[in-house]
N, C-alpha and C positions, 0 to 999 in steps of 0.2 A: 486561440491559435489550433486552430483541424492538421487532422495531417492529413501526411495523402493516403490516396490508394492504398498505395507496400505498406505508410508504416501501421493504418490500420489493420492491417490483413497479419498483421505480422504479432502487435496489441494483441487482437479477439486473441492470438495460437499462444503467445506468453501469459492470457492470466490460465496457461492449465499449469503451467510451472509449480514446479514445487516451490517451500519460501526457498529451502539453502539454492535452490537455480536462481531465484531472483535476488538471494540476497548477495549471491559471490556475483554474480553481475551489476550490481549496484557496488559492490566493495569495489571493483576492476573501470567501473565506464562513469560511475559521481558517488564518490565516497564521498564526497560531502552533502550527501543525503542523506546518510545510516543514523548517525543525530537524529535526528526529524522518523526516524522509525522503527512502534508500538507494533508488539506483537498482540492482537488478539482470537483468542483461541488458536484453531490454524490458518489465518486473513493476518500480514501484514496493513499496517498502515501508517502513510507519511502525515503528519500532524506538524505543518512550518509554527513558527514563527510570528511569522509578517508573508503574502505574498510570495513567494519565491521566481527564480527571474527566468527568462522567456526559454532559457535552455536547460535548467533544473523540471521543467511543468512538461515540455518535449522530452526528457528522458528517460519519465517517467509514468509520464503518456502511451508510450513502442514502448514499454514494460512493461501492462495491461494494469496498470491503475485506471482506475476510480474518480475519480470525485462523488461524495458522495455532502451534499446540499447541506441537507438533518445532520450530517454528523460532520459538518464543519473538519473534515480530513480525506483522500484521498485515501483507496479501500483496494489488495490488489484479494484478489479470491486463494491464491496457489492449489491453484485444479481444482476448487470448492464448489464450481458453480450450479452445480447444480439442485441449489436448494428452495423451496417458494419462499417467497418472500417473507418476511416475521412479519408480527403485530407492530404498529405505530405505535412509540414511543417506549418500543422495545428499544434498550440497550446490550449490545455482545458485550461492554467490558463488565457493565454487573456480573453478567453470570461466569465470567473467564477471563474478569483482571485482565492486566497489561501489562510490556516492560516493554522495557525500552531494548533493542538492541543492542546499541553500546553504551557504555556510557549510564548507569542504569545511575543513578544514587540514594536513587527512592526507596528502590529492596518489593520496587510494586512486584505482585503473586505474579504466576507462566498462564 
């Protein structure tokens, strides 16, 4: 599913939002996505058990999330967009850990 020009421009702008702003918008617009969201360093990742519906995909895209084939997750930079590309095989979860935004029964590291 492709975004129209206006939605795409909004998505690009939304990549500059802070994690608090992204989570607030998710809470208001698509609360069913929150259980899939994890904090990894300064970024937010949405990892779904199964492919989400078109309405959920559109919502995360418009909010500025981008699909990472390598990490199999929708990722939002939360304003941290100026970094150079990491080395192949690098996984930020190894360095920063990850924790669920809601319902973290595992007690993962922040």
